[in-house]
C-alpha positions as semicolon CSV with decimal commas, in nm:
position;residue;x (nm);y (nm);z (nm)
1;M;-9,392;10,296;11,575
2;D;-9,366;10,547;11,860
3;S;-9,624;10,301;12,098
4;E;-9,402;9,984;12,045
5;A;-9,098;9,950;12,176
6;S;-8,804;9,819;11,935
7;P;-8,631;9,473;12,035
8;A;-8,305;9,682;12,133
9;N;-8,492;9,861;12,404
10;R;-8,660;9,553;12,529
11;V;-8,345;9,375;12,526
12;D;-8,235;9,664;12,752
13;R;-8,526;9,627;12,984
14;I;-8,441;9,249;13,041
15;R;-8,095;9,326;13,112
16;D;-8,190;9,625;13,384
17;E;-8,492;9,393;13,558
18;L;-8,228;9,115;13,575
19;T;-7,987;9,341;13,725
20;E;-8,217;9,434;13,983
21;L;-8,252;9,045;14,067
22;R;-7,865;8,976;14,095
23;G;-7,795;8,755;14,385
24;N;-8,165;8,573;14,397
25;A;-8,243;8,254;14,303
26;L;-8,406;8,189;13,963
27;R;-8,538;7,873;13,805
28;V;-8,441;7,850;13,444
29;R;-8,609;7,630;13,137
30;A;-8,436;7,659;12,823
31;N;-8,525;7,477;12,525
32;L;-8,230;7,345;12,349
33;G;-8,386;7,234;12,031
34;R;-8,457;6,905;11,892
35;S;-8,739;6,890;12,228
36;R;-8,428;6,878;12,446
37;I;-8,548;7,140;12,743
38;V;-8,326;7,190;13,076
39;E;-8,440;7,291;13,372
40;R;-8,231;7,431;13,629
41;T;-8,254;7,631;13,962
42;G;-7,957;7,830;14,057
43;T;-7,847;8,205;14,179
44;L;-7,824;8,490;13,892
45;I;-7,448;8,585;13,971
46;G;-7,389;8,835;13,699
47;T;-7,529;9,058;13,407
48;Y;-7,323;9,192;13,149
49;D;-7,383;9,339;12,797
50;A;-7,512;9,048;12,630
51;L;-7,571;8,801;12,826
52;F;-7,631;8,687;13,221
53;I;-7,485;8,389;13,442
54;I;-7,667;8,169;13,664
55;E;-7,484;7,951;13,907
56;V;-7,616;7,602;13,968
57;E;-7,559;7,355;14,199
58;E;-7,436;7,034;14,067
59;R;-7,455;6,678;14,197
60;R;-7,167;6,580;14,466
61;G;-7,147;6,960;14,584
62;R;-6,997;7,085;14,247
63;T;-7,128;7,434;14,105
64;S;-7,119;7,499;13,753
65;R;-7,210;7,852;13,577
66;Q;-7,474;7,867;13,304
67;S;-7,482;8,177;13,060
68;Y;-7,797;8,321;12,851
69;Q;-7,855;8,564;12,613
70;Y;-8,111;8,856;12,694
71;V;-8,225;8,768;12,355
72;D;-8,325;8,433;12,450
73;V;-8,537;8,539;12,700
74;L;-8,711;8,772;12,453
75;T;-8,772;8,501;12,210
76;S;-8,912;8,269;12,499
77;T;-8,626;8,020;12,427
78;V;-8,497;8,085;12,776
79;E;-8,809;8,102;13,043
80;L;-8,708;8,234;13,386
81;Y;-8,935;8,124;13,687
82;D;-8,960;8,243;14,066
83;P;-8,837;7,906;14,246
84;D;-9,097;7,942;14,557
85;T;-9,396;8,031;14,364
86;G;-9,347;7,918;14,006
87;E;-9,442;8,260;13,868
88;R;-9,298;8,347;13,544
89;L;-9,036;8,641;13,532
90;L;-8,984;8,873;13,246
91;D;-9,278;8,756;12,981
92;F;-9,248;8,911;12,707
93;T;-9,463;8,704;12,470
94;G;-9,772;8,947;12,464
95;L;-9,574;9,244;12,317
96;E;-9,569;9,314;11,932
């Protein structure tokens, strides 16, 4: 069991990596269930104990804030991508 990271350690690692990306643009792909998938591009404005917040440009110049949990990144319910290259960030699907 020493070789595998516990889910709590992985969540901490996700939080730490996202804290380093604060202020950067990210593309978020969120699976909302029942075949509803939402994709948005915005700026990571905050990281907190259990969630992170992305500010998204909406229609007519308005902005909205979307919050997501680190656990959703761990379970791939929320996927994060670099908006310029399309490269997936924080991919934890290969870990057991």
